[in-house]
N, C-alpha and C positions, 0 to 999 in steps of 0.2 A: 950126521945122526947115526945111531946104532942100528944094527939089524933088527933088534927087538922093537925099537921105536918105529921103524919102517913097517914092521908087521902089525903094529897096533893100529896103524892108519889103513883101514880096509876100503872105505868107499870114496867116491869122488867128493862127496860132501866133507868127509874127514880131511882130505888133502887141501881143499879150498880153505877150510877153517884153519888148519895148521899153517898153511902157507901165508895166509893173511895175518895171522898172529905173529909169525916170524918176521914178516915185512915191517909190521908196526914196531916190534921190539928192536929191529935193526935201524929204525929211523930213516927208512927210505923216502925219497921224494917221488911224488906222482904228478902227472900232468902231461904225459906223452901218449895219451889215448885213454887213460883212466884217471880218476881223481881220488882213489882210495885203495887201501891195501887189499881188500877182499875181491874187488873187481879185477885187480891186477893178478891176484892168485888164480882166479877163475880162468882168466885169459891164458895163463901159462899152463895150467892143468889141462885145459882143453887142447892146447897145441901139442903137449906131450902125448896126449891120447889120440891125436889126429881126428878130433871131432870139432864141429862148429861151436864156438863159445855160447851161442844161443841155446844149445841143448844141455848145458851144464846143469841147470836147475831140474829139468825133466828127468835126467838120468843120475841125479845126485846120489841115489841110494845104491847104485851099481857098484860092485866090488871090482877092484883092480887086480890084475895078475902081478906076480912078482916082478916081471920085466917092466910092466907099466909103472909100478911104484918106484923102481929105480930111475926110470926116465923122468918122472915128475920130480923126484927128490933132487936129481942133478940140475934140472932147470931152475928150480927154486933156489938152490944153492948158488948158481951163477948169478941170479938176480941180486942176491945179497952180497956176494963176494966182489962182484965186478961193478955193482951199481949201474948196470946196463939196462936201459929201458926195455920193456917187454917187446916193443915193436922191433927192435934190433935183434933180440933173441929169437923171435919167431919169423922175422923176415917179411912181415906183412902188417898192415893196419887198415883202417877204414876212414873214409872221408866222404862227406855228403851221402852216406849210405852205400858207398862203393868200396870194394876191396882194392887195396893198392899194395904193390910190391914196395919194399923199403930196404935200405941198407944204410950203413953209417957214412955213406958218401953224401947223404942228404939229411936235412932235418926231418923230424917226425911230424907229419901233417897234424895240425891241431887248431887251425884258424877258424874263427867265427864266420869267416867269409862263406863257409859251407852253407849256412842258412840262407844267405843272399843268393847263392848260385842255384840252390834247389828251386827258388822262386823265379829263376830266369832274370835276375837283377830287378825284378818288379818290387816296389812301385816306381823306382827311379828311372827305369827304362821299360819300354814296351817290348816284351820278349819276342814278339813277332817281327820287330824291326831291328833286332840285334843280329847282324849278318857276319860281322868279323869281331873276334875277341883276341886280345894279346894278353897272355899270362907272363908278366915280366918278373925275372928272378924266380923261375918256375920250380927249381929244385926237383922234387919227385914227379912233377907234372900234375899233381893232384887237383889244383885249382882249375887249370885249363881243361883237363880231361873231364872233370865233373861238369864244367860249363858246356863242353861239347855234347855230353850225354843229356843234359837238361835243356839244351838248346839244339835240337837235332837238325836244324837247318843252317846252323852257323858254322863257319870255318874258324879254326882256332890255331894260333901260333904259340908255341912254348919257347921261351928264350931264357938262356942262362949263360953265365960266363964259364961255368965249370963243365968240362967234357964228361967228367965222372957222373955228375948229377944228371946230365942229359942222357947218359946211358940208362939210368934208372927210369927217367921219363919215357924213354923209348920202350922199355919193357912194359910200363903201364899202358902206354898207347896200344901196344900189341895185345895186352891182356884184355882190353876192352874193344879191340877190333876197329880202331879209329884211324888207321893209316891213311885213309882217303880224305879225311877232313882236318887232321891235326898235323901241323908241321913242327919240326924241332929245329931251333936255330941257336947256334953258339954265338953269343953276343954280349959285349960289355954294355949293359943297359940297352940304349937304342942304337949303338954303333953299327950293327949289321942288319938293322930292321929297315925294310923298304918303306916308302912313304905312301903306300896305298892305305888310306885312312881306316882306323878301327872305330867301331861303335862303342866299344868298352875296352879300356886298358885296366887290368886289375893286377895288383902286385902285393906280395908279402915280402918286401926286401929286408936285408939286414938292417936292424935299427937299435942294436944294443950299444950303449955307450961304454967306453973303455973301463971305467970304474965299476960299472954294473957287471960287466963280463967276468971280472975277477971274483965276484961274489956269488955266482950262480952255483946251485947244488951240483954234486958230482955227476949226476945223470946227464946234465947238459954237456959235460966235457966229452961225451961220446959222439956228439953231433959236430959237424965240421965248423970250425971257427969262421970260415968264409960266410956261413949262413947267418952269423950273428953280428960280427964286428963291423961297426959303422962310425969309427972315429971317436973323438973325445965327447961329442954331444949325442952321438947316435943318429945324426941327420945327414951324414955325408952323401949317401945314395939317394935318400928321399929328396934332398934339395935338387939334385940333378934331374930326378924324375919330374919334379914340379916345373923346372925350367924348360925341359925338352918335350914333355908330353903333348903340348898343343900341336906340334908339327906332325904328330902321328894320329891325331884324333879327327873324326868326322866333325862337321860343324856343330852338331848337337851331341857330340860324343861325351862320354863320362870317364873320368879317372877315379879309380877306387883303390885306396892304399891302406894297408894295415901298418900302423906304426907303433902299436902296443905301448910299451913303457915310455916311448919317446913322445907321446901325445902332448903331455904338459909342456915339455921343452919346445915343441913345435909351436904351440899356441903362444907361449911366452916370447918366442923369437919374432913372431909376426902378430902382435896384438891388435893391429888395425884391420886385419883381414877377417872375412867371414868364413868360418869353418863349419861344414856340415858333418857332424859326427853321427854315425849310424848306431842305432840301438838294435839289440838282438834278443829275441824271446828266450833263447836257450843259453844265454850267457856270452860273455866276451865284450870287449870294447876296444878303443884305440884304432878305429877304422874311420877314415874320412872319405868324403866324396866331393869332387869338384868338377864342374862342367867346363867345357873348352873355353867358353868366353870368360869365365872367372879366372882361368889360368892365363889367358892372354892379358886380361886387365892387370894381373899381378906379375907379368913376366919380368919387368925391369927389377922388381923387388927380389924375385927369386934368382935372377941372373947375378945381381950384386951379392946376394948371400953365397952363391956358389964361388964367386971370385974371391970372397973374403974367407972362405973356409979352408 
């Protein structure tokens, strides 16, 4: 943009409007913390101005200094030129109402599981009886850390195969002061998990099929492929979780897994099984819940599916 164009944009509101219009014009994809161009612009403007996004509307009429205009313009330009999600440009995001540190070593938190965690896994579990939680394929640690905060008496383990992801998870653990209740474990699914049973195992594993991976918008290519890729069907890791989870659950324990776009494939693969699909008041789908006994009853089916995959 020219110097004159920059000088014509004086207020915070001007820059949010201008940024949102430029994002729409550029055909950007949203879905990494916002779902529209103007919320994305507000997030980036707030970050450039070093102010909380929640104050954007209140201070919308305030004028920017020349230095501030340059900072905002540069960030908006990066969002367009690089197709990089705002969470990576700012280094932070929010999950279940909690601020989280983020980097391109992990996928951007956006799971509907946040709603379930805020409720302490109720009504599917009694929050007062949830003493141990495993967040499998934890990535940034957002799911397990949110569970630890909303279940203040529970111990939580965060497990992931990626050392880089676990470093981000550890930063988020420190951010929320949870070192005494949250463990970080490098593990290929359950390989390094001890058998002290969990009341809840929750997971948002990779579930994107190979063909779908190729068609994702450019913004998704900033996220680690390891967080998405799950074989031809998208079920490679999910099947292993279904097979092995009973060995790590308490007798009345729950397995809760987000499979997103692979939900229909999973149901078609096992049409005779009963699947409990969770519904969310604030949007999102593709999350199933199974109790330990249900997993045990279907163990032979899942074991055969893993062997055949």
